[in-house]
mmJSON file of the N, C-alpha and C atoms, coordinates in Angstrom:
{"data_MODEL":{"atom_site":{
"group_PDB":["ATOM","ATOM","ATOM","ATOM","ATOM","ATOM","ATOM","ATOM","ATOM","ATOM","ATOM","ATOM","ATOM","ATOM","ATOM","ATOM","ATOM","ATOM","ATOM","ATOM","ATOM","ATOM","ATOM","ATOM","ATOM","ATOM","ATOM","ATOM","ATOM","ATOM","ATOM","ATOM","ATOM","ATOM","ATOM","ATOM","ATOM","ATOM","ATOM","ATOM","ATOM","ATOM","ATOM","ATOM","ATOM","ATOM","ATOM","ATOM","ATOM","ATOM","ATOM","ATOM","ATOM","ATOM","ATOM","ATOM","ATOM","ATOM","ATOM","ATOM","ATOM","ATOM","ATOM","ATOM","ATOM","ATOM","ATOM","ATOM","ATOM","ATOM","ATOM","ATOM","ATOM","ATOM","ATOM","ATOM","ATOM","ATOM","ATOM","ATOM","ATOM","ATOM","ATOM","ATOM","ATOM","ATOM","ATOM","ATOM","ATOM","ATOM","ATOM","ATOM","ATOM","ATOM","ATOM","ATOM","ATOM","ATOM","ATOM","ATOM","ATOM","ATOM","ATOM","ATOM","ATOM","ATOM","ATOM","ATOM","ATOM","ATOM","ATOM","ATOM","ATOM","ATOM","ATOM","ATOM","ATOM","ATOM","ATOM","ATOM","ATOM","ATOM","ATOM","ATOM","ATOM","ATOM","ATOM","ATOM","ATOM","ATOM","ATOM","ATOM","ATOM","ATOM","ATOM","ATOM","ATOM","ATOM","ATOM","ATOM","ATOM","ATOM","ATOM","ATOM","ATOM","ATOM","ATOM","ATOM","ATOM","ATOM","ATOM","ATOM","ATOM","ATOM","ATOM","ATOM","ATOM","ATOM","ATOM","ATOM","ATOM","ATOM"],
"id":[1,2,3,4,5,6,7,8,9,10,11,12,13,14,15,16,17,18,19,20,21,22,23,24,25,26,27,28,29,30,31,32,33,34,35,36,37,38,39,40,41,42,43,44,45,46,47,48,49,50,51,52,53,54,55,56,57,58,59,60,61,62,63,64,65,66,67,68,69,70,71,72,73,74,75,76,77,78,79,80,81,82,83,84,85,86,87,88,89,90,91,92,93,94,95,96,97,98,99,100,101,102,103,104,105,106,107,108,109,110,111,112,113,114,115,116,117,118,119,120,121,122,123,124,125,126,127,128,129,130,131,132,133,134,135,136,137,138,139,140,141,142,143,144,145,146,147,148,149,150,151,152,153,154,155,156,157,158,159,160,161,162],
"type_symbol":["N","C","C","N","C","C","N","C","C","N","C","C","N","C","C","N","C","C","N","C","C","N","C","C","N","C","C","N","C","C","N","C","C","N","C","C","N","C","C","N","C","C","N","C","C","N","C","C","N","C","C","N","C","C","N","C","C","N","C","C","N","C","C","N","C","C","N","C","C","N","C","C","N","C","C","N","C","C","N","C","C","N","C","C","N","C","C","N","C","C","N","C","C","N","C","C","N","C","C","N","C","C","N","C","C","N","C","C","N","C","C","N","C","C","N","C","C","N","C","C","N","C","C","N","C","C","N","C","C","N","C","C","N","C","C","N","C","C","N","C","C","N","C","C","N","C","C","N","C","C","N","C","C","N","C","C","N","C","C","N","C","C"],
"label_atom_id":["N","CA","C","N","CA","C","N","CA","C","N","CA","C","N","CA","C","N","CA","C","N","CA","C","N","CA","C","N","CA","C","N","CA","C","N","CA","C","N","CA","C","N","CA","C","N","CA","C","N","CA","C","N","CA","C","N","CA","C","N","CA","C","N","CA","C","N","CA","C","N","CA","C","N","CA","C","N","CA","C","N","CA","C","N","CA","C","N","CA","C","N","CA","C","N","CA","C","N","CA","C","N","CA","C","N","CA","C","N","CA","C","N","CA","C","N","CA","C","N","CA","C","N","CA","C","N","CA","C","N","CA","C","N","CA","C","N","CA","C","N","CA","C","N","CA","C","N","CA","C","N","CA","C","N","CA","C","N","CA","C","N","CA","C","N","CA","C","N","CA","C","N","CA","C","N","CA","C","N","CA","C","N","CA","C","N","CA","C"],
"label_alt_id":[null,null,null,null,null,null,null,null,null,null,null,null,null,null,null,null,null,null,null,null,null,null,null,null,null,null,null,null,null,null,null,null,null,null,null,null,null,null,null,null,null,null,null,null,null,null,null,null,null,null,null,null,null,null,null,null,null,null,null,null,null,null,null,null,null,null,null,null,null,null,null,null,null,null,null,null,null,null,null,null,null,null,null,null,null,null,null,null,null,null,null,null,null,null,null,null,null,null,null,null,null,null,null,null,null,null,null,null,null,null,null,null,null,null,null,null,null,null,null,null,null,null,null,null,null,null,null,null,null,null,null,null,null,null,null,null,null,null,null,null,null,null,null,null,null,null,null,null,null,null,null,null,null,null,null,null,null,null,null,null,null,null],
"label_comp_id":["MET","MET","MET","LEU","LEU","LEU","GLY","GLY","GLY","PRO","PRO","PRO","TYR","TYR","TYR","GLU","GLU","GLU","PRO","PRO","PRO","ILE","ILE","ILE","ARG","ARG","ARG","ASP","ASP","ASP","PHE","PHE","PHE","ARG","ARG","ARG","VAL","VAL","VAL","GLU","GLU","GLU","VAL","VAL","VAL","ILE","ILE","ILE","ASP","ASP","ASP","ASN","ASN","ASN","ALA","ALA","ALA","GLY","GLY","GLY","VAL","VAL","VAL","PRO","PRO","PRO","VAL","VAL","VAL","GLU","GLU","GLU","LEU","LEU","LEU","ILE","ILE","ILE","GLN","GLN","GLN","ASN","ASN","ASN","GLY","GLY","GLY","LEU","LEU","LEU","SER","SER","SER","ASP","ASP","ASP","GLU","GLU","GLU","GLU","GLU","GLU","ILE","ILE","ILE","TRP","TRP","TRP","GLY","GLY","GLY","ARG","ARG","ARG","ALA","ALA","ALA","ARG","ARG","ARG","SER","SER","SER","GLY","GLY","GLY","ARG","ARG","ARG","GLN","GLN","GLN","ALA","ALA","ALA","LEU","LEU","LEU","TYR","TYR","TYR","GLU","GLU","GLU","GLU","GLU","GLU","PRO","PRO","PRO","GLY","GLY","GLY","ARG","ARG","ARG","SER","SER","SER","SER","SER","SER"],
"label_asym_id":["A","A","A","A","A","A","A","A","A","A","A","A","A","A","A","A","A","A","A","A","A","A","A","A","A","A","A","A","A","A","A","A","A","A","A","A","A","A","A","A","A","A","A","A","A","A","A","A","A","A","A","A","A","A","A","A","A","A","A","A","A","A","A","A","A","A","A","A","A","A","A","A","A","A","A","A","A","A","A","A","A","A","A","A","A","A","A","A","A","A","A","A","A","A","A","A","A","A","A","A","A","A","A","A","A","A","A","A","A","A","A","A","A","A","A","A","A","A","A","A","A","A","A","A","A","A","A","A","A","A","A","A","A","A","A","A","A","A","A","A","A","A","A","A","A","A","A","A","A","A","A","A","A","A","A","A","A","A","A","A","A","A"],
"label_entity_id":["1","1","1","1","1","1","1","1","1","1","1","1","1","1","1","1","1","1","1","1","1","1","1","1","1","1","1","1","1","1","1","1","1","1","1","1","1","1","1","1","1","1","1","1","1","1","1","1","1","1","1","1","1","1","1","1","1","1","1","1","1","1","1","1","1","1","1","1","1","1","1","1","1","1","1","1","1","1","1","1","1","1","1","1","1","1","1","1","1","1","1","1","1","1","1","1","1","1","1","1","1","1","1","1","1","1","1","1","1","1","1","1","1","1","1","1","1","1","1","1","1","1","1","1","1","1","1","1","1","1","1","1","1","1","1","1","1","1","1","1","1","1","1","1","1","1","1","1","1","1","1","1","1","1","1","1","1","1","1","1","1","1"],
"label_seq_id":[1,1,1,2,2,2,3,3,3,4,4,4,5,5,5,6,6,6,7,7,7,8,8,8,9,9,9,10,10,10,11,11,11,12,12,12,13,13,13,14,14,14,15,15,15,16,16,16,17,17,17,18,18,18,19,19,19,20,20,20,21,21,21,22,22,22,23,23,23,24,24,24,25,25,25,26,26,26,27,27,27,28,28,28,29,29,29,30,30,30,31,31,31,32,32,32,33,33,33,34,34,34,35,35,35,36,36,36,37,37,37,38,38,38,39,39,39,40,40,40,41,41,41,42,42,42,43,43,43,44,44,44,45,45,45,46,46,46,47,47,47,48,48,48,49,49,49,50,50,50,51,51,51,52,52,52,53,53,53,54,54,54],
"pdbx_PDB_ins_code":[null,null,null,null,null,null,null,null,null,null,null,null,null,null,null,null,null,null,null,null,null,null,null,null,null,null,null,null,null,null,null,null,null,null,null,null,null,null,null,null,null,null,null,null,null,null,null,null,null,null,null,null,null,null,null,null,null,null,null,null,null,null,null,null,null,null,null,null,null,null,null,null,null,null,null,null,null,null,null,null,null,null,null,null,null,null,null,null,null,null,null,null,null,null,null,null,null,null,null,null,null,null,null,null,null,null,null,null,null,null,null,null,null,null,null,null,null,null,null,null,null,null,null,null,null,null,null,null,null,null,null,null,null,null,null,null,null,null,null,null,null,null,null,null,null,null,null,null,null,null,null,null,null,null,null,null,null,null,null,null,null,null],
"Cartn_x":[15.639,16.421,15.863,15.591,15.014,13.972,12.716,11.614,11.681,10.911,10.928,10.545,11.283,10.945,11.348,10.901,11.108,11.694,13.038,13.638,13.466,13.402,13.119,12.036,11.024,9.913,10.445,9.894,10.275,11.658,12.167,13.469,13.254,13.079,12.727,13.964,14.026,15.178,14.696,15.411,15.168,16.514,16.706,17.924,17.514,18.119,17.803,19.033,18.794,19.875,20.103,21.282,21.631,22.72,22.292,23.219,24.138,23.549,24.316,24.993,24.831,25.44,24.322,24.351,23.316,23.49,22.369,22.381,21.333,21.738,20.821,20.288,18.968,18.319,17.71,17.948,17.443,16.7,15.514,14.729,14.351,14.667,14.271,14.286,13.609,13.589,14.078,14.883,15.353,16.771,17.069,18.45,19.278,20.594,21.473,21.177,20.924,20.651,19.374,18.32,17.076,17.286,18.004,18.247,18.987,20.111,20.925,20.255,19.525,18.794,17.731,16.981,15.957,16.585,17.67,18.329,18.852,19.452,20.014,18.933,17.821,16.774,15.854,15.948,15.036,13.696,13.555,12.308,12.295,12.221,12.246,10.933,10.501,9.243,9.242,10.393,10.458,10.164,10.394,10.262,9.038,8.228,7.058,5.898,5.035,3.824,2.861,2.041,1.072,0.178,-0.044,-0.901,-0.215,1.031,1.775,2.725,2.795,3.723,4.738,5.903,6.953,6.871],
"Cartn_y":[-28.862,-28.537,-27.301,-26.276,-25.07,-24.588,-24.663,-24.337,-22.915,-22.615,-21.263,-20.237,-19.156,-18.053,-16.755,-15.648,-14.332,-13.4,-13.425,-12.602,-11.105,-10.728,-9.356,-9.459,-8.613,-8.679,-8.714,-9.623,-9.823,-10.459,-11.098,-11.772,-13.152,-14.157,-15.503,-16.399,-17.215,-18.085,-19.486,-20.493,-21.881,-22.606,-23.521,-24.327,-25.771,-26.389,-27.773,-28.648,-29.94,-30.925,-31.521,-31.314,-31.846,-32.903,-34.155,-35.271,-35.012,-34.485,-34.239,-32.879,-32.086,-30.752,-29.711,-28.843,-27.812,-26.766,-26.439,-25.444,-24.398,-23.122,-22.028,-21.479,-21.458,-20.911,-19.567,-18.557,-17.218,-16.72,-16.142,-15.553,-14.144,-13.17,-11.801,-10.953,-9.844,-8.894,-7.536,-7.536,-6.294,-5.966,-4.69,-4.274,-4.445,-4.439,-4.51,-3.377,-2.181,-1.023,-1.241,-1.803,-2.078,-3.126,-4.194,-5.263,-4.717,-4.06,-3.571,-2.425,-1.59,-0.493,-1.013,-2.026,-2.62,-3.311,-4.024,-4.737,-3.746,-2.658,-1.662,-0.905,-0.62,0.204,-0.585,-1.919,-2.729,-2.94,-2.488,-2.685,-4.098,-5.056,-6.465,-7.113,-8.085,-8.769,-9.38,-9.866,-10.506,-9.54,-8.256,-7.28,-6.388,-6.624,-5.785,-6.254,-5.33,-5.67,-6.347,-7.294,-7.957,-6.932,-7.121,-6.241,-4.982,-4.789,-3.606,-3.997,-3.206,-3.508,-2.393,-2.736,-1.72,-1.037],
"Cartn_z":[-16.58,-15.421,-14.713,-15.494,-14.927,-15.919,-15.504,-16.4,-16.923,-17.937,-18.496,-17.432,-17.389,-16.5,-17.167,-16.616,-17.214,-16.148,-15.956,-14.913,-15.166,-16.412,-16.825,-17.889,-17.814,-18.771,-20.206,-21.009,-22.423,-22.595,-21.539,-21.578,-20.953,-21.806,-21.333,-21.282,-20.235,-20.003,-19.646,-20.112,-19.732,-19.763,-18.83,-18.811,-19.054,-20.071,-20.417,-20.213,-20.161,-20.034,-21.418,-21.967,-23.278,-23.075,-22.889,-22.664,-21.476,-20.385,-19.176,-19.108,-20.158,-20.196,-20.092,-19.07,-18.976,-20.08,-20.733,-21.805,-21.472,-21.458,-21.173,-22.496,-22.63,-23.813,-23.432,-24.237,-23.968,-25.196,-24.962,-26.041,-25.609,-26.442,-26.126,-27.385,-27.316,-28.414,-27.942,-26.879,-26.281,-26.735,-26.787,-27.077,-25.806,-25.937,-24.766,-23.793,-24.322,-23.476,-22.665,-23.285,-22.563,-21.471,-21.803,-20.826,-19.615,-19.833,-18.71,-17.986,-18.712,-18.063,-17.12,-17.541,-16.676,-15.474,-15.702,-14.604,-13.565,-14.011,-13.076,-12.32,-12.996,-12.389,-11.465,-11.514,-10.71,-11.391,-12.647,-13.391,-13.951,-13.061,-13.429,-13.032,-13.791,-13.505,-12.114,-11.636,-10.326,-9.192,-9.422,-8.358,-8.507,-9.504,-9.707,-8.85,-8.518,-7.795,-8.767,-8.289,-9.176,-9.868,-11.158,-11.934,-12.427,-12.066,-12.493,-13.612,-14.652,-15.746,-15.879,-16.464,-16.621,-17.948],
"occupancy":[1.0,1.0,1.0,1.0,1.0,1.0,1.0,1.0,1.0,1.0,1.0,1.0,1.0,1.0,1.0,1.0,1.0,1.0,1.0,1.0,1.0,1.0,1.0,1.0,1.0,1.0,1.0,1.0,1.0,1.0,1.0,1.0,1.0,1.0,1.0,1.0,1.0,1.0,1.0,1.0,1.0,1.0,1.0,1.0,1.0,1.0,1.0,1.0,1.0,1.0,1.0,1.0,1.0,1.0,1.0,1.0,1.0,1.0,1.0,1.0,1.0,1.0,1.0,1.0,1.0,1.0,1.0,1.0,1.0,1.0,1.0,1.0,1.0,1.0,1.0,1.0,1.0,1.0,1.0,1.0,1.0,1.0,1.0,1.0,1.0,1.0,1.0,1.0,1.0,1.0,1.0,1.0,1.0,1.0,1.0,1.0,1.0,1.0,1.0,1.0,1.0,1.0,1.0,1.0,1.0,1.0,1.0,1.0,1.0,1.0,1.0,1.0,1.0,1.0,1.0,1.0,1.0,1.0,1.0,1.0,1.0,1.0,1.0,1.0,1.0,1.0,1.0,1.0,1.0,1.0,1.0,1.0,1.0,1.0,1.0,1.0,1.0,1.0,1.0,1.0,1.0,1.0,1.0,1.0,1.0,1.0,1.0,1.0,1.0,1.0,1.0,1.0,1.0,1.0,1.0,1.0,1.0,1.0,1.0,1.0,1.0,1.0],
"B_iso_or_equiv":[0.0,0.0,0.0,0.0,0.0,0.0,0.0,0.0,0.0,0.0,0.0,0.0,0.0,0.0,0.0,0.0,0.0,0.0,0.0,0.0,0.0,0.0,0.0,0.0,0.0,0.0,0.0,0.0,0.0,0.0,0.0,0.0,0.0,0.0,0.0,0.0,0.0,0.0,0.0,0.0,0.0,0.0,0.0,0.0,0.0,0.0,0.0,0.0,0.0,0.0,0.0,0.0,0.0,0.0,0.0,0.0,0.0,0.0,0.0,0.0,0.0,0.0,0.0,0.0,0.0,0.0,0.0,0.0,0.0,0.0,0.0,0.0,0.0,0.0,0.0,0.0,0.0,0.0,0.0,0.0,0.0,0.0,0.0,0.0,0.0,0.0,0.0,0.0,0.0,0.0,0.0,0.0,0.0,0.0,0.0,0.0,0.0,0.0,0.0,0.0,0.0,0.0,0.0,0.0,0.0,0.0,0.0,0.0,0.0,0.0,0.0,0.0,0.0,0.0,0.0,0.0,0.0,0.0,0.0,0.0,0.0,0.0,0.0,0.0,0.0,0.0,0.0,0.0,0.0,0.0,0.0,0.0,0.0,0.0,0.0,0.0,0.0,0.0,0.0,0.0,0.0,0.0,0.0,0.0,0.0,0.0,0.0,0.0,0.0,0.0,0.0,0.0,0.0,0.0,0.0,0.0,0.0,0.0,0.0,0.0,0.0,0.0],
"pdbx_formal_charge":[null,null,null,null,null,null,null,null,null,null,null,null,null,null,null,null,null,null,null,null,null,null,null,null,null,null,null,null,null,null,null,null,null,null,null,null,null,null,null,null,null,null,null,null,null,null,null,null,null,null,null,null,null,null,null,null,null,null,null,null,null,null,null,null,null,null,null,null,null,null,null,null,null,null,null,null,null,null,null,null,null,null,null,null,null,null,null,null,null,null,null,null,null,null,null,null,null,null,null,null,null,null,null,null,null,null,null,null,null,null,null,null,null,null,null,null,null,null,null,null,null,null,null,null,null,null,null,null,null,null,null,null,null,null,null,null,null,null,null,null,null,null,null,null,null,null,null,null,null,null,null,null,null,null,null,null,null,null,null,null,null,null],
"auth_seq_id":[1,1,1,2,2,2,3,3,3,4,4,4,5,5,5,6,6,6,7,7,7,8,8,8,9,9,9,10,10,10,11,11,11,12,12,12,13,13,13,14,14,14,15,15,15,16,16,16,17,17,17,18,18,18,19,19,19,20,20,20,21,21,21,22,22,22,23,23,23,24,24,24,25,25,25,26,26,26,27,27,27,28,28,28,29,29,29,30,30,30,31,31,31,32,32,32,33,33,33,34,34,34,35,35,35,36,36,36,37,37,37,38,38,38,39,39,39,40,40,40,41,41,41,42,42,42,43,43,43,44,44,44,45,45,45,46,46,46,47,47,47,48,48,48,49,49,49,50,50,50,51,51,51,52,52,52,53,53,53,54,54,54],
"auth_comp_id":["MET","MET","MET","LEU","LEU","LEU","GLY","GLY","GLY","PRO","PRO","PRO","TYR","TYR","TYR","GLU","GLU","GLU","PRO","PRO","PRO","ILE","ILE","ILE","ARG","ARG","ARG","ASP","ASP","ASP","PHE","PHE","PHE","ARG","ARG","ARG","VAL","VAL","VAL","GLU","GLU","GLU","VAL","VAL","VAL","ILE","ILE","ILE","ASP","ASP","ASP","ASN","ASN","ASN","ALA","ALA","ALA","GLY","GLY","GLY","VAL","VAL","VAL","PRO","PRO","PRO","VAL","VAL","VAL","GLU","GLU","GLU","LEU","LEU","LEU","ILE","ILE","ILE","GLN","GLN","GLN","ASN","ASN","ASN","GLY","GLY","GLY","LEU","LEU","LEU","SER","SER","SER","ASP","ASP","ASP","GLU","GLU","GLU","GLU","GLU","GLU","ILE","ILE","ILE","TRP","TRP","TRP","GLY","GLY","GLY","ARG","ARG","ARG","ALA","ALA","ALA","ARG","ARG","ARG","SER","SER","SER","GLY","GLY","GLY","ARG","ARG","ARG","GLN","GLN","GLN","ALA","ALA","ALA","LEU","LEU","LEU","TYR","TYR","TYR","GLU","GLU","GLU","GLU","GLU","GLU","PRO","PRO","PRO","GLY","GLY","GLY","ARG","ARG","ARG","SER","SER","SER","SER","SER","SER"],
"auth_asym_id":["A","A","A","A","A","A","A","A","A","A","A","A","A","A","A","A","A","A","A","A","A","A","A","A","A","A","A","A","A","A","A","A","A","A","A","A","A","A","A","A","A","A","A","A","A","A","A","A","A","A","A","A","A","A","A","A","A","A","A","A","A","A","A","A","A","A","A","A","A","A","A","A","A","A","A","A","A","A","A","A","A","A","A","A","A","A","A","A","A","A","A","A","A","A","A","A","A","A","A","A","A","A","A","A","A","A","A","A","A","A","A","A","A","A","A","A","A","A","A","A","A","A","A","A","A","A","A","A","A","A","A","A","A","A","A","A","A","A","A","A","A","A","A","A","A","A","A","A","A","A","A","A","A","A","A","A","A","A","A","A","A","A"],
"auth_atom_id":["N","CA","C","N","CA","C","N","CA","C","N","CA","C","N","CA","C","N","CA","C","N","CA","C","N","CA","C","N","CA","C","N","CA","C","N","CA","C","N","CA","C","N","CA","C","N","CA","C","N","CA","C","N","CA","C","N","CA","C","N","CA","C","N","CA","C","N","CA","C","N","CA","C","N","CA","C","N","CA","C","N","CA","C","N","CA","C","N","CA","C","N","CA","C","N","CA","C","N","CA","C","N","CA","C","N","CA","C","N","CA","C","N","CA","C","N","CA","C","N","CA","C","N","CA","C","N","CA","C","N","CA","C","N","CA","C","N","CA","C","N","CA","C","N","CA","C","N","CA","C","N","CA","C","N","CA","C","N","CA","C","N","CA","C","N","CA","C","N","CA","C","N","CA","C","N","CA","C","N","CA","C","N","CA","C","N","CA","C"],
"pdbx_PDB_model_num":[1,1,1,1,1,1,1,1,1,1,1,1,1,1,1,1,1,1,1,1,1,1,1,1,1,1,1,1,1,1,1,1,1,1,1,1,1,1,1,1,1,1,1,1,1,1,1,1,1,1,1,1,1,1,1,1,1,1,1,1,1,1,1,1,1,1,1,1,1,1,1,1,1,1,1,1,1,1,1,1,1,1,1,1,1,1,1,1,1,1,1,1,1,1,1,1,1,1,1,1,1,1,1,1,1,1,1,1,1,1,1,1,1,1,1,1,1,1,1,1,1,1,1,1,1,1,1,1,1,1,1,1,1,1,1,1,1,1,1,1,1,1,1,1,1,1,1,1,1,1,1,1,1,1,1,1,1,1,1,1,1,1]
}}}
């Protein structure tokens, strides 16, 4: 349904169809503080310049 993507670096998301029911799969090794801190600060992969890492 929605291919793997990385809205925040090291936070991978994919949405699959499980018998007509959408299921969101999330894989990450970040603490809650890291996830929310990156989201609030704008340090997200979607908003970074090419070749720049956070």
